[in-house]
C-alpha positions as CSV (number, residue, x, y, z in Angstrom):
1,M,-38.1,-75.7,2.1
2,N,-35.6,-78.5,1.6
3,T,-32.8,-76.0,1.6
4,V,-33.9,-74.7,5.0
5,K,-33.9,-78.3,6.3
6,K,-30.3,-78.7,5.1
7,Y,-29.2,-75.5,6.8
8,A,-31.1,-76.5,9.9
9,G,-29.2,-79.8,9.8
10,L,-25.9,-77.9,9.8
11,L,-27.2,-75.8,12.7
12,W,-28.2,-78.9,14.7
13,M,-24.8,-80.5,14.2
14,A,-23.0,-77.3,15.2
15,L,-25.3,-76.9,18.2
16,A,-24.5,-80.5,19.3
17,I,-20.8,-80.0,19.1
18,A,-20.8,-76.6,20.7
19,S,-23.0,-77.6,23.5
20,Y,-21.0,-80.6,24.4
21,V,-17.7,-78.7,24.2
22,F,-19.2,-76.1,26.5
23,L,-20.3,-78.8,28.9
24,V,-16.9,-80.4,29.1
25,Y,-15.2,-77.0,29.4
26,T,-17.5,-76.1,32.3
27,S,-17.1,-79.4,34.0
28,Y,-13.3,-79.2,33.7
29,H,-13.2,-75.8,35.3
30,Q,-15.7,-76.7,38.0
31,I,-13.7,-79.8,38.9
32,H,-10.5,-77.9,39.1
33,A,-12.1,-75.1,41.2
34,K,-13.4,-77.6,43.8
35,P,-11.7,-81.0,43.4
36,T,-13.9,-82.9,45.8
37,T,-15.4,-86.3,45.1
38,D,-19.0,-85.1,44.9
39,T,-18.1,-82.4,42.4
40,I,-16.2,-84.8,40.2
41,V,-19.0,-87.4,40.3
42,Q,-21.6,-84.8,39.6
43,W,-19.9,-83.4,36.5
44,V,-18.8,-86.8,35.1
45,I,-22.5,-87.9,35.4
46,F,-23.6,-84.8,33.5
47,D,-21.0,-85.4,30.8
48,V,-22.0,-89.1,30.4
49,I,-25.7,-88.4,30.4
50,F,-25.5,-85.7,27.8
51,L,-23.2,-87.5,25.4
52,P,-25.9,-89.7,23.9
53,I,-28.2,-86.7,23.6
54,N,-25.6,-84.8,21.7
55,I,-24.9,-87.9,19.5
56,G,-28.6,-88.0,18.7
57,L,-28.5,-84.3,17.7
58,L,-25.5,-85.0,15.5
59,I,-27.3,-87.9,13.8
60,F,-30.5,-85.9,13.4
61,G,-28.5,-83.0,11.9
62,W,-26.6,-85.3,9.6
63,L,-29.8,-86.9,8.3
64,A,-31.4,-83.5,7.7
65,F,-28.3,-82.3,5.9
66,K,-28.1,-85.4,3.8
67,G,-31.6,-84.9,2.7
68,D,-33.4,-87.8,4.3
69,Y,-36.3,-85.5,5.4
70,D,-36.8,-83.9,2.0
71,H,-40.0,-85.9,1.3
72,L,-42.1,-86.8,4.4
73,P,-44.9,-89.3,3.9
74,E,-48.4,-87.8,3.8
75,S,-50.4,-91.0,4.2
76,D,-49.9,-94.6,5.4
77,E,-49.6,-95.8,1.8
78,E,-46.3,-93.9,1.3
79,I,-44.6,-95.6,4.2
80,V,-42.3,-98.4,3.0
81,D,-40.3,-100.6,5.4
């Protein structure tokens, strides 16, 4: 199961990068297709809002790939701060 988690981490990182590249690619083409202020503002807001989400996906994927989720606690006694 730990191997599956590591491959899933790679998948999450690839998904984060690919989705943000696709978003920026789409916004670039939409802005050049209709270069009005409302279109520019709309797509810039989309890019800015989804950047932290994709960074979170990258971090989650990196931690899964690194092995931080190999042993999950089963009780409160196993949780150490």
